[in-house]
DOBARO-502462 format. One record per atom (N, C-alpha, C): x, y, z negated; residue number from 1; residue in three letters; atom name. Coordinates in nm, 3 decimals. Example, Ala and Ser with C-alpha at 12.3 -4.5 7.8 and 13.67 -1.06 7.14 Angstrom:
<panus>
PANU        X        Y        Z    k    r   a
PANU    1.319   -0.569   -0.780    1  ALA   N
PANU    1.230   -0.450   -0.780    1  ALA  CA
PANU    1.320   -0.330   -0.780    1  ALA   C
PANU    1.285   -0.225   -0.708    2  SER   N
PANU    1.367   -0.106   -0.714    2  SER  CA
PANU    1.290    0.003   -0.787    2  SER   C
</panus>
This chain:
<panus>
PANU        X        Y        Z    k    r   a
PANU  -10.085    1.967    5.796    1  MET   N
PANU  -10.103    1.975    5.653    1  MET  CA
PANU   -9.989    2.059    5.595    1  MET   C
PANU  -10.023    2.137    5.493    2  LYS   N
PANU   -9.925    2.224    5.427    2  LYS  CA
PANU   -9.926    2.196    5.278    2  LYS   C
PANU   -9.809    2.213    5.216    3  PHE   N
PANU   -9.795    2.194    5.072    3  PHE  CA
PANU   -9.763    2.326    5.005    3  PHE   C
PANU   -9.794    2.334    4.876    4  ILE   N
PANU   -9.750    2.445    4.792    4  ILE  CA
PANU   -9.684    2.386    4.668    4  ILE   C
PANU   -9.597    2.464    4.609    5  LYS   N
PANU   -9.528    2.422    4.487    5  LYS  CA
PANU   -9.621    2.439    4.368    5  LYS   C
PANU   -9.614    2.346    4.275    6  THR   N
PANU   -9.692    2.357    4.152    6  THR  CA
PANU   -9.605    2.420    4.045    6  THR   C
PANU   -9.668    2.466    3.939    7  GLU   N
PANU   -9.591    2.520    3.827    7  GLU  CA
PANU   -9.500    2.413    3.769    7  GLU   C
PANU   -9.551    2.290    3.759    8  ALA   N
PANU   -9.470    2.180    3.707    8  ALA  CA
PANU   -9.349    2.158    3.797    8  ALA   C
PANU   -9.370    2.169    3.927    9  GLY   N
PANU   -9.260    2.153    4.022    9  GLY  CA
PANU   -9.157    2.263    4.007    9  GLY   C
PANU   -9.204    2.387    3.992   10  GLN   N
PANU   -9.112    2.500    3.974   10  GLN  CA
PANU   -9.027    2.481    3.848   10  GLN   C
PANU   -9.092    2.440    3.741   11  GLN   N
PANU   -9.020    2.421    3.615   11  GLN  CA
PANU   -8.921    2.306    3.624   11  GLN   C
PANU   -8.962    2.195    3.685   12  ALA   N
PANU   -8.872    2.080    3.700   12  ALA  CA
PANU   -8.755    2.116    3.790   12  ALA   C
PANU   -8.781    2.195    3.895   13  PHE   N
PANU   -8.675    2.237    3.985   13  PHE  CA
PANU   -8.572    2.322    3.910   13  PHE   C
PANU   -8.621    2.420    3.834   14  LYS   N
PANU   -8.532    2.507    3.758   14  LYS  CA
PANU   -8.453    2.430    3.653   14  LYS   C
PANU   -8.515    2.327    3.595   15  ALA   N
PANU   -8.450    2.248    3.492   15  ALA  CA
PANU   -8.361    2.139    3.552   15  ALA   C
PANU   -8.353    2.135    3.685   16  ARG   N
PANU   -8.273    2.035    3.756   16  ARG  CA
PANU   -8.312    1.893    3.715   16  ARG   C
PANU   -8.440    1.868    3.716   17  SER   N
PANU   -8.495    1.738    3.677   17  SER  CA
PANU   -8.433    1.626    3.759   17  SER   C
PANU   -8.402    1.514    3.693   18  PRO   N
PANU   -8.349    1.400    3.767   18  PRO  CA
PANU   -8.454    1.334    3.858   18  PRO   C
PANU   -8.579    1.380    3.849   19  LEU   N
PANU   -8.683    1.327    3.937   19  LEU  CA
PANU   -8.672    1.385    4.078   19  LEU   C
PANU   -8.584    1.483    4.098   20  PHE   N
PANU   -8.556    1.541    4.229   20  PHE  CA
PANU   -8.423    1.484    4.279   20  PHE   C
PANU   -8.423    1.425    4.398   21  SER   N
PANU   -8.295    1.391    4.460   21  SER  CA
PANU   -8.245    1.517    4.531   21  SER   C
PANU   -8.120    1.513    4.576   22  ALA   N
PANU   -8.065    1.629    4.648   22  ALA  CA
PANU   -8.148    1.658    4.773   22  ALA   C
PANU   -8.188    1.552    4.844   23  ARG   N
PANU   -8.271    1.570    4.964   23  ARG  CA
PANU   -8.405    1.635    4.927   23  ARG   C
PANU   -8.465    1.586    4.820   24  GLN   N
PANU   -8.596    1.637    4.780   24  GLN  CA
PANU   -8.587    1.782    4.734   24  GLN   C
PANU   -8.477    1.820    4.671   25  ARG   N
PANU   -8.458    1.960    4.631   25  ARG  CA
PANU   -8.457    2.050    4.754   25  ARG   C
PANU   -8.388    2.004    4.859   26  SER   N
PANU   -8.381    2.082    4.984   26  SER  CA
PANU   -8.520    2.100    5.045   26  SER   C
PANU   -8.597    1.992    5.048   27  ALA   N
PANU   -8.732    2.001    5.103   27  ALA  CA
PANU   -8.819    2.091    5.016   27  ALA   C
PANU   -8.807    2.079    4.885   28  PHE   N
PANU   -8.887    2.158    4.791   28  PHE  CA
PANU   -8.864    2.307    4.813   28  PHE   C
PANU   -8.741    2.345    4.838   29  ILE   N
PANU   -8.708    2.486    4.860   29  ILE  CA
PANU   -8.784    2.541    4.981   29  ILE   C
PANU   -8.800    2.460    5.084   30  LEU   N
PANU   -8.864    2.507    5.207   30  LEU  CA
PANU   -9.016    2.515    5.197   30  LEU   C
PANU   -9.075    2.445    5.104   31  VAL   N
PANU   -9.221    2.447    5.092   31  VAL  CA
PANU   -9.266    2.585    5.043   31  VAL   C
PANU   -9.353    2.648    5.122   32  ASP   N
PANU   -9.398    2.783    5.087   32  ASP  CA
PANU   -9.547    2.807    5.115   32  ASP   C
PANU   -9.617    2.702    5.154   33  GLY   N
PANU   -9.759    2.719    5.182   33  GLY  CA
PANU   -9.788    2.766    5.323   33  GLY   C
PANU   -9.684    2.803    5.398   34  THR   N
PANU   -9.705    2.845    5.536   34  THR  CA
PANU   -9.646    2.745    5.634   34  THR   C
PANU   -9.543    2.673    5.595   35  LYS   N
PANU   -9.482    2.573    5.682   35  LYS  CA
PANU   -9.561    2.443    5.674   35  LYS   C
PANU   -9.577    2.379    5.789   36  THR   N
PANU   -9.644    2.249    5.791   36  THR  CA
PANU   -9.546    2.142    5.745   36  THR   C
PANU   -9.599    2.025    5.713   37  VAL   N
PANU   -9.515    1.912    5.673   37  VAL  CA
PANU   -9.416    1.882    5.785   37  VAL   C
PANU   -9.462    1.885    5.909   38  ASP   N
PANU   -9.374    1.857    6.022   38  ASP  CA
PANU   -9.260    1.958    6.030   38  ASP   C
PANU   -9.288    2.084    6.002   39  GLN   N
PANU   -9.183    2.186    6.005   39  GLN  CA
PANU   -9.080    2.163    5.895   39  GLN   C
PANU   -9.127    2.128    5.776   40  VAL   N
PANU   -9.035    2.100    5.665   40  VAL  CA
PANU   -8.949    1.978    5.698   40  VAL   C
PANU   -9.012    1.873    5.750   41  LEU   N
PANU   -8.937    1.752    5.785   41  LEU  CA
PANU   -8.837    1.779    5.898   41  LEU   C
PANU   -8.876    1.859    5.996   42  ALA   N
PANU   -8.785    1.891    6.106   42  ALA  CA
PANU   -8.665    1.971    6.055   42  ALA   C
PANU   -8.690    2.065    5.966   43  ALA   N
PANU   -8.582    2.149    5.914   43  ALA  CA
PANU   -8.484    2.072    5.825   43  ALA   C
PANU   -8.532    1.964    5.765   44  THR   N
PANU   -8.447    1.888    5.673   44  THR  CA
PANU   -8.410    1.750    5.727   44  THR   C
PANU   -8.440    1.725    5.855   45  SER   N
PANU   -8.413    1.593    5.912   45  SER  CA
PANU   -8.264    1.560    5.909   45  SER   C
PANU   -8.180    1.660    5.927   46  GLY   N
PANU   -8.035    1.638    5.923   46  GLY  CA
PANU   -7.987    1.592    5.786   46  GLY   C
PANU   -8.066    1.619    5.683   47  LEU   N
PANU   -8.030    1.577    5.547   47  LEU  CA
PANU   -8.088    1.440    5.514   47  LEU   C
PANU   -8.171    1.387    5.605   48  GLY   N
PANU   -8.231    1.257    5.582   48  GLY  CA
PANU   -8.362    1.261    5.507   48  GLY   C
PANU   -8.425    1.378    5.497   49  VAL   N
PANU   -8.554    1.390    5.428   49  VAL  CA
PANU   -8.662    1.323    5.513   49  VAL   C
PANU   -8.745    1.243    5.449   50  THR   N
PANU   -8.853    1.173    5.518   50  THR  CA
PANU   -8.986    1.203    5.449   50  THR   C
PANU   -9.092    1.153    5.507   51  GLN   N
PANU   -9.225    1.169    5.447   51  GLN  CA
PANU   -9.229    1.105    5.309   51  GLN   C
PANU   -9.151    0.998    5.289   52  VAL   N
PANU   -9.146    0.931    5.158   52  VAL  CA
PANU   -9.099    1.029    5.050   52  VAL   C
PANU   -9.002    1.114    5.084   53  ASP   N
PANU   -8.952    1.213    4.988   53  ASP  CA
PANU   -9.063    1.311    4.951   53  ASP   C
PANU   -9.137    1.359    5.049   54  LEU   N
PANU   -9.246    1.453    5.020   54  LEU  CA
PANU   -9.357    1.384    4.941   54  LEU   C
PANU   -9.386    1.259    4.975   55  ASP   N
PANU   -9.486    1.184    4.900   55  ASP  CA
PANU   -9.446    1.170    4.754   55  ASP   C
PANU   -9.316    1.148    4.730   56  HIS   N
PANU   -9.266    1.136    4.592   56  HIS  CA
PANU   -9.290    1.267    4.516   56  HIS   C
PANU   -9.265    1.381    4.581   57  LEU   N
PANU   -9.285    1.511    4.515   57  LEU  CA
PANU   -9.433    1.534    4.483   57  LEU   C
PANU   -9.520    1.487    4.570   58  VAL   N
PANU   -9.664    1.499    4.544   58  VAL  CA
PANU   -9.702    1.407    4.428   58  VAL   C
PANU   -9.652    1.284    4.430   59  GLU   N
PANU   -9.684    1.187    4.323   59  GLU  CA
PANU   -9.636    1.236    4.187   59  GLU   C
PANU   -9.524    1.307    4.184   60  GLN   N
PANU   -9.470    1.360    4.058   60  GLN  CA
PANU   -9.545    1.486    4.013   60  GLN   C
PANU   -9.631    1.539    4.101   61  GLY   N
PANU   -9.705    1.661    4.067   61  GLY  CA
PANU   -9.625    1.787    4.094   61  GLY   C
PANU   -9.517    1.777    4.172   62  PHE   N
PANU   -9.433    1.893    4.202   62  PHE  CA
PANU   -9.485    1.972    4.322   62  PHE   C
PANU   -9.559    1.905    4.410   63  LEU   N
PANU   -9.621    1.969    4.525   63  LEU  CA
PANU   -9.768    1.930    4.526   63  LEU   C
PANU   -9.850    2.017    4.583   64  SER   N
PANU   -9.989    1.981    4.606   64  SER  CA
PANU  -10.027    2.026    4.746   64  SER   C
PANU  -10.129    1.963    4.800   65  VAL   N
PANU  -10.176    1.995    4.934   65  VAL  CA
PANU  -10.250    2.127    4.929   65  VAL   C
PANU  -10.219    2.213    5.023   66  LEU   N
PANU  -10.288    2.341    5.034   66  LEU  CA
PANU  -10.425    2.315    5.095   66  LEU   C
PANU  -10.529    2.345    5.019   67  ALA   N
PANU  -10.665    2.312    5.060   67  ALA  CA
PANU  -10.712    2.393    5.180   67  ALA   C
PANU  -10.681    2.521    5.182   68  GLU   N
PANU  -10.725    2.607    5.291   68  GLU  CA
PANU  -10.605    2.676    5.350   68  GLU   C
PANU  -10.605    2.698    5.481   69  PRO   N
PANU  -10.494    2.771    5.541   69  PRO  CA
PANU  -10.490    2.913    5.488   69  PRO   C
PANU  -10.368    2.963    5.471   70  VAL   N
PANU  -10.349    3.100    5.425   70  VAL  CA
PANU  -10.358    3.192    5.545   70  VAL   C
PANU  -10.442    3.294    5.536   71  ALA   N
PANU  -10.456    3.389    5.646   71  ALA  CA
PANU  -10.331    3.474    5.654   71  ALA   C
PANU  -10.271    3.478    5.772   72  ALA   N
PANU  -10.149    3.554    5.791   72  ALA  CA
PANU  -10.184    3.700    5.820   72  ALA   C
PANU  -10.119    3.788    5.750   73  THR   N
PANU  -10.137    3.931    5.772   73  THR  CA
PANU  -10.003    3.988    5.814   73  THR   C
PANU  -10.000    4.050    5.929   74  GLN   N
PANU   -9.876    4.110    5.976   74  GLN  CA
PANU   -9.847    4.234    5.891   74  GLN   C
PANU   -9.717    4.260    5.864   75  PRO   N
PANU   -9.685    4.380    5.789   75  PRO  CA
PANU   -9.741    4.503    5.860   75  PRO   C
PANU   -9.807    4.586    5.787   76  GLY   N
PANU   -9.865    4.708    5.842   76  GLY  CA
PANU  -10.006    4.688    5.894   76  GLY   C
PANU  -10.049    4.563    5.908   77  ALA   N
PANU  -10.185    4.537    5.956   77  ALA  CA
PANU  -10.283    4.557    5.841   77  ALA   C
PANU  -10.400    4.602    5.875   78  LEU   N
PANU  -10.501    4.623    5.773   78  LEU  CA
PANU  -10.568    4.491    5.740   78  LEU   C
PANU  -10.573    4.459    5.614   79  ALA   N
PANU  -10.643    4.338    5.571   79  ALA  CA
PANU  -10.792    4.367    5.570   79  ALA   C
PANU  -10.874    4.266    5.594   80  PRO   N
PANU  -11.018    4.292    5.592   80  PRO  CA
PANU  -11.063    4.338    5.454   80  PRO   C
PANU  -11.151    4.433    5.452   81  VAL   N
PANU  -11.202    4.486    5.327   81  VAL  CA
PANU  -11.334    4.417    5.295   81  VAL   C
PANU  -11.343    4.363    5.178   82  ILE   N
PANU  -11.466    4.296    5.136   82  ILE  CA
PANU  -11.530    4.383    5.029   82  ILE   C
PANU  -11.646    4.433    5.059   83  ALA   N
PANU  -11.713    4.526    4.968   83  ALA  CA
PANU  -11.795    4.451    4.865   83  ALA   C
PANU  -11.802    4.506    4.748   84  ASP   N
PANU  -11.887    4.456    4.640   84  ASP  CA
PANU  -11.866    4.307    4.611   84  ASP   C
PANU  -11.740    4.268    4.596   85  GLU   N
PANU  -11.713    4.130    4.559   85  GLU  CA
PANU  -11.747    4.110    4.412   85  GLU   C
PANU  -11.812    4.000    4.379   86  PRO   N
PANU  -11.840    3.974    4.239   86  PRO  CA
PANU  -11.709    3.939    4.166   86  PRO   C
PANU  -11.702    3.961    4.036   87  PRO   N
PANU  -11.582    3.928    3.962   87  PRO  CA
PANU  -11.550    3.779    3.976   87  PRO   C
PANU  -11.423    3.751    3.985   88  SER   N
PANU  -11.380    3.613    4.006   88  SER  CA
PANU  -11.361    3.542    3.872   88  SER   C
PANU  -11.392    3.415    3.871   89  ASN   N
PANU  -11.369    3.333    3.752   89  ASN  CA
PANU  -11.253    3.238    3.776   89  ASN   C
PANU  -11.164    3.272    3.868   90  ARG   N
PANU  -11.050    3.186    3.898   90  ARG  CA
PANU  -10.950    3.188    3.784   90  ARG   C
PANU  -10.887    3.075    3.763   91  THR   N
PANU  -10.785    3.063    3.659   91  THR  CA
PANU  -10.656    3.128    3.708   91  THR   C
PANU  -10.566    3.162    3.617   92  PRO   N
PANU  -10.436    3.215    3.660   92  PRO  CA
PANU  -10.362    3.119    3.753   92  PRO   C
PANU  -10.374    2.990    3.731   93  GLN   N
PANU  -10.307    2.894    3.817   93  GLN  CA
PANU  -10.364    2.898    3.959   93  GLN   C
PANU  -10.496    2.911    3.972   94  GLU   N
PANU  -10.557    2.922    4.105   94  GLU  CA
PANU  -10.512    3.051    4.174   94  GLU   C
PANU  -10.504    3.158    4.099   95  ARG   N
PANU  -10.458    3.285    4.155   95  ARG  CA
PANU  -10.313    3.273    4.201   95  ARG   C
PANU  -10.232    3.204    4.120   96  TYR   N
PANU  -10.091    3.183    4.154   96  TYR  CA
PANU  -10.080    3.105    4.285   96  TYR   C
PANU  -10.156    2.997    4.298   97  PHE   N
PANU  -10.150    2.914    4.418   97  PHE  CA
PANU  -10.195    2.991    4.541   97  PHE   C
PANU  -10.290    3.083    4.526   98  ASP   N
PANU  -10.335    3.165    4.638   98  ASP  CA
PANU  -10.234    3.275    4.671   98  ASP   C
PANU  -10.175    3.334    4.568   99  ALA   N
PANU  -10.089    3.451    4.586   99  ALA  CA
PANU   -9.946    3.417    4.626   99  ALA   C
PANU   -9.894    3.306    4.579  100  LYS   N
PANU   -9.752    3.274    4.603  100  LYS  CA
PANU   -9.718    3.269    4.752  100  LYS   C
PANU   -9.793    3.199    4.837  101  PRO   N
PANU   -9.759    3.199    4.979  101  PRO  CA
PANU   -9.769    3.338    5.043  101  PRO   C
PANU   -9.865    3.417    4.999  102  LEU   N
PANU   -9.880    3.553    5.052  102  LEU  CA
PANU   -9.760    3.639    5.014  102  LEU   C
PANU   -9.721    3.632    4.887  103  ALA   N
PANU   -9.606    3.710    4.840  103  ALA  CA
PANU   -9.479    3.667    4.911  103  ALA   C
PANU   -9.464    3.537    4.931  104  THR   N
PANU   -9.346    3.486    5.002  104  THR  CA
PANU   -9.344    3.538    5.145  104  THR   C
PANU   -9.457    3.532    5.211  105  GLN   N
PANU   -9.465    3.578    5.350  105  GLN  CA
PANU   -9.436    3.728    5.360  105  GLN   C
PANU   -9.493    3.805    5.270  106  LEU   N
PANU   -9.471    3.950    5.274  106  LEU  CA
PANU   -9.325    3.986    5.252  106  LEU   C
PANU   -9.264    3.927    5.151  107  THR   N
PANU   -9.124    3.962    5.121  107  THR  CA
PANU   -9.030    3.906    5.226  107  THR   C
PANU   -9.062    3.792    5.285  108  ALA   N
PANU   -8.978    3.737    5.392  108  ALA  CA
PANU   -8.984    3.825    5.516  108  ALA   C
PANU   -9.096    3.893    5.537  109  SER   N
PANU   -9.111    3.979    5.654  109  SER  CA
PANU   -9.022    4.104    5.646  109  SER   C
PANU   -8.966    4.129    5.529  110  MET   N
PANU   -8.883    4.248    5.510  110  MET  CA
PANU   -8.739    4.228    5.558  110  MET   C
PANU   -8.705    4.105    5.592  111  GLY   N
PANU   -8.568    4.079    5.638  111  GLY  CA
PANU   -8.468    4.093    5.525  111  GLY   C
PANU   -8.350    4.140    5.560  112  LEU   N
PANU   -8.242    4.151    5.460  112  LEU  CA
PANU   -8.274    4.248    5.348  112  LEU   C
PANU   -8.348    4.353    5.379  113  ARG   N
PANU   -8.377    4.450    5.273  113  ARG  CA
PANU   -8.470    4.393    5.166  113  ARG   C
PANU   -8.540    4.286    5.199  114  GLY   N
PANU   -8.628    4.223    5.101  114  GLY  CA
PANU   -8.575    4.092    5.048  114  GLY   C
PANU   -8.448    4.063    5.076  115  PHE   N
PANU   -8.391    3.934    5.039  115  PHE  CA
PANU   -8.400    3.907    4.890  115  PHE   C
PANU   -8.356    4.000    4.808  116  MET   N
PANU   -8.357    3.979    4.662  116  MET  CA
PANU   -8.499    3.969    4.609  116  MET   C
PANU   -8.588    4.048    4.664  117  LEU   N
PANU   -8.728    4.042    4.622  117  LEU  CA
PANU   -8.789    3.907    4.662  117  LEU   C
PANU   -8.753    3.858    4.781  118  ASN   N
PANU   -8.801    3.727    4.824  118  ASN  CA
PANU   -8.748    3.617    4.732  118  ASN   C
PANU   -8.623    3.626    4.690  119  LEU   N
PANU   -8.569    3.528    4.595  119  LEU  CA
PANU   -8.645    3.532    4.463  119  LEU   C
PANU   -8.680    3.651    4.419  120  SER   N
PANU   -8.756    3.665    4.295  120  SER  CA
PANU   -8.894    3.601    4.308  120  SER   C
PANU   -8.957    3.620    4.422  121  VAL   N
PANU   -9.089    3.560    4.446  121  VAL  CA
PANU   -9.075    3.407    4.449  121  VAL   C
PANU   -8.974    3.358    4.519  122  GLU   N
PANU   -8.954    3.212    4.527  122  GLU  CA
PANU   -8.929    3.150    4.391  122  GLU   C
PANU   -8.865    3.225    4.302  123  SER   N
PANU   -8.836    3.169    4.169  123  SER  CA
PANU   -8.947    3.196    4.068  123  SER   C
PANU   -9.051    3.266    4.110  124  ALA   N
PANU   -9.163    3.292    4.020  124  ALA  CA
PANU   -9.228    3.160    3.980  124  ALA   C
PANU   -9.234    3.134    3.851  125  ALA   N
PANU   -9.283    3.005    3.803  125  ALA  CA
PANU   -9.431    3.004    3.771  125  ALA   C
PANU   -9.496    3.118    3.780  126  GLY   N
PANU   -9.637    3.120    3.747  126  GLY  CA
PANU   -9.700    3.254    3.778  126  GLY   C
PANU   -9.826    3.263    3.746  127  TYR   N
PANU   -9.907    3.382    3.773  127  TYR  CA
PANU   -9.845    3.509    3.712  127  TYR   C
PANU   -9.802    3.500    3.587  128  ASP   N
PANU   -9.748    3.619    3.520  128  ASP  CA
PANU   -9.624    3.671    3.591  128  ASP   C
PANU   -9.539    3.581    3.639  129  ASP   N
PANU   -9.418    3.623    3.711  129  ASP  CA
PANU   -9.456    3.698    3.840  129  ASP   C
PANU   -9.554    3.645    3.913  130  LEU   N
PANU   -9.596    3.713    4.036  130  LEU  CA
PANU   -9.662    3.847    4.008  130  LEU   C
PANU   -9.739    3.853    3.901  131  LEU   N
PANU   -9.805    3.978    3.865  131  LEU  CA
PANU   -9.702    4.087    3.833  131  LEU   C
PANU   -9.593    4.049    3.770  132  ILE   N
PANU   -9.486    4.144    3.739  132  ILE  CA
PANU   -9.418    4.192    3.866  132  ILE   C
PANU   -9.404    4.104    3.966  133  LEU   N
PANU   -9.337    4.140    4.091  133  LEU  CA
PANU   -9.427    4.221    4.186  133  LEU   C
PANU   -9.558    4.213    4.166  134  PHE   N
PANU   -9.651    4.279    4.259  134  PHE  CA
PANU   -9.621    4.428    4.279  134  PHE   C
PANU   -9.598    4.508    4.175  135  PRO   N
PANU   -9.570    4.650    4.200  135  PRO  CA
PANU   -9.445    4.673    4.285  135  PRO   C
PANU   -9.344    4.589    4.270  136  LYS   N
PANU   -9.222    4.603    4.351  136  LYS  CA
PANU   -9.252    4.571    4.498  136  LYS   C
PANU   -9.333    4.469    4.521  137  ILE   N
PANU   -9.370    4.434    4.658  137  ILE  CA
PANU   -9.453    4.546    4.719  137  ILE   C
PANU   -9.545    4.600    4.640  138  GLN   N
PANU   -9.631    4.708    4.687  138  GLN  CA
PANU   -9.549    4.834    4.716  138  GLN   C
PANU   -9.451    4.865    4.633  139  ASP   N
PANU   -9.365    4.981    4.657  139  ASP  CA
PANU   -9.286    4.964    4.786  139  ASP   C
PANU   -9.242    4.841    4.812  140  ALA   N
PANU   -9.159    4.816    4.929  140  ALA  CA
PANU   -9.240    4.816    5.059  140  ALA   C
PANU   -9.362    4.766    5.055  141  LEU   N
PANU   -9.440    4.750    5.178  141  LEU  CA
PANU   -9.560    4.842    5.192  141  LEU   C
PANU   -9.602    4.903    5.083  142  GLY   N
PANU   -9.719    4.988    5.087  142  GLY  CA
PANU   -9.844    4.913    5.044  142  GLY   C
PANU   -9.940    4.988    4.996  143  SER   N
PANU  -10.060    4.925    4.941  143  SER  CA
PANU  -10.147    4.859    5.048  143  SER   C
PANU  -10.149    4.914    5.169  144  LYS   N
PANU  -10.231    4.854    5.275  144  LYS  CA
PANU  -10.183    4.714    5.310  144  LYS   C
PANU  -10.053    4.696    5.320  145  ALA   N
PANU   -9.998    4.565    5.356  145  ALA  CA
PANU  -10.017    4.463    5.245  145  ALA   C
PANU  -10.038    4.512    5.123  146  CYS   N
PANU  -10.047    4.423    5.007  146  CYS  CA
PANU  -10.189    4.399    4.958  146  CYS   C
PANU  -10.288    4.444    5.032  147  ARG   N
PANU  -10.427    4.430    4.987  147  ARG  CA
PANU  -10.467    4.284    4.964  147  ARG   C
PANU  -10.432    4.198    5.058  148  GLU   N
PANU  -10.469    4.057    5.044  148  GLU  CA
PANU  -10.398    3.993    4.924  148  GLU   C
PANU  -10.273    4.029    4.903  149  LEU   N
PANU  -10.198    3.979    4.788  149  LEU  CA
PANU  -10.261    4.029    4.659  149  LEU   C
PANU  -10.299    4.155    4.655  150  GLU   N
PANU  -10.363    4.211    4.536  150  GLU  CA
PANU  -10.495    4.139    4.507  150  GLU   C
PANU  -10.571    4.111    4.612  151  ARG   N
PANU  -10.697    4.040    4.595  151  ARG  CA
PANU  -10.673    3.899    4.540  151  ARG   C
PANU  -10.567    3.835    4.588  152  ALA   N
PANU  -10.537    3.699    4.541  152  ALA  CA
PANU  -10.493    3.700    4.395  152  ALA   C
PANU  -10.419    3.803    4.355  153  LEU   N
PANU  -10.370    3.811    4.218  153  LEU  CA
PANU  -10.476    3.859    4.119  153  LEU   C
PANU  -10.553    3.958    4.160  154  LYS   N
PANU  -10.642    4.024    4.063  154  LYS  CA
PANU  -10.789    3.996    4.086  154  LYS   C
PANU  -10.823    3.944    4.204  155  GLY   N
PANU  -10.963    3.920    4.238  155  GLY  CA
PANU  -11.020    3.796    4.180  155  GLY   C
</panus>
């Protein structure tokens, strides 16, 4: 099972909400839609993070379960092209939830040269923030590598 951050969670994190313990803040940072719960727990086990901490974040509405696995696209790999897609009626929040893990994965794949861009993506609190960052990601990686992200944001 994988979690993604919610807008409410992003805002509470930025506001340093007392509903986050120090352990929970550490776990929240690692949640990106690509890591499994077991991976997050293993990475934070030295801090004492348990499933109870993650359950608390879900109960508070700071994390939600990722319904479908995010398809991984290697940098430089061609994303599948879907012809004649009908216009999407997805809400900005749905687009954000689909696009955030993709943007995180793409910018993380850049290594040190993408560090600041990755931080910007991680701190993006909503759809509009990601939409603003999209041209920078596309400039850095090229339009082919960003097709799936573009589809998630604009499709």
